[in-house]
N, C-alpha and C positions, 0 to 999 in steps of 0.2 A: 370708692371703687370696691367692688366685691372681688375677692380672690379665694379660689379653692385649689388646694394641692391634693391630688389624688394618686393612689397607687392601686395595684390589683387587689389589695386587701381592704381598700376603703379610703375614706377621707382622712388625710393626715393633718391638714391645716385649713382653717376657714375663717374669714373675717369679712364683714361688710364695710369696714372702716379703714381700708388700706389707702395710704397716701401714695406709696410707690412700692414697686417690686423690681429689683435689679437682678438679672439672670444672664448667664452667658449662653448665647445661641451658637450654632455651628458657624455662623457668619461673623457675629460681633456681640459685644455686651449691650444689652438693652435695658432701659428703665421704663417700666410700664406705669403710666400716670392716668388720672381721670381723662376720659374722652380720647384715649389712645386710638390710633388708627387700627382697624381690624388687621389681625396678623395670625399667621399659623407658621410656626418654625420649630425646628429640632433644637433640643437643649443639649448642651455639651457638659460633660463632667466638670464641675467647678464649685465655687462658693456662690451663694446668693444671699441677698438680704431683703427684708421686708420692713417698711416703716408703716405703722398703723396706730390707731387710737384704741386703747384698751377700754374695759368696762367703766373705769373711773375717769375716762376722758383724758388720760395721760398718753402722750406720744411715746411709743416704744419702738425699738429696733430689735428684730430677731435675725440672727445669722445662721445659715445652714450650709452643709455640704450636700450637693445634689448630684444625681446621676443622670443618665440620658432619658430621653423620650421627647415630649412635645409640649409646647406652650401655645395656647389659643387665646386671642384677645378679641372680644366683640361686645357691643352693647354695654360699655362701661363695666365689664367684668372680665376677669382673666381666669383661666384654668390651666394648671400645670399637671401633666401626667408624668410620673417618675416611678422608678422602682427602688430608689434610695433617697431618703431625706434624713440627714442627721443634724439635729439641733446642736448648737455649740455647747449648750448645757449638758447634753448627753454624750459628748464626744469622749472617746477613750483613745488618747494619743498613742499610748504604748501599744495598744492593739492594732491601731492603724499602721504604726511603724513596723510591727512584726509582719503584718499582711503585705506591706510594701517589699520588705526583704524577701519574704517567701515567694512573692510574685516574680521578683527579679531572678531568683534562683531557678524557678520553674521555666521562665522564658529562656534563660541561658541553657538549661538542660535540653529544651526542645530545639533551640537554635544550633547547639553544638552536637546534637545527636548525629551519629554516622548512619543511622537508619533513616527511613523516611520520616519526615516531620509530621506529627499529628497536628494539623492546623487548628482543629477544634480545641485541643488542649492548650495550644499556644495562645489562641484568642481568649480563652477563659483566664489564663494567667495575665494577659495584657489587661483585660477588664478588671481583674483584682488589683492590678497596679494602679490603674486610673482611679478606681474607687478610693484606694488608700491615699493617693496623692491629693484628691479633692478634700478628704478629711484632714490631712496634714496641713493643707493651705488654710483650712478653717481654724485650725489650732493657732495659727499665726495671728489671728484676730483677737485672741484672748488678751 
């Protein structure tokens, strides 16, 4: 099966020898295999893993933290559009933990404010929290 992971900045991952890709959708976790039923679904912030054959024909597994957007499966290929994909090899756990703590502080600040809550800022802080949690879950796989 062919798999491409794309972001607004371009292609992040591509392989024509993917055995499976497991990702969390907004409904449930799915594993995409050869001849998968056509599908279009939203992706949930989570971890995902891909099992594929590398250039030397060895089976490999790559683990990632992924953010939201969409997965499309059709014609024995899958495309995932996302705005964050962090490889387990590139993960900075300390940075993710700092981002998590900062997001919690910001959310508490906006929630406890006696003034009118700025929902845009609150949602940005919540997004930061979810991104950091996905990365911290990935660190548990090490």
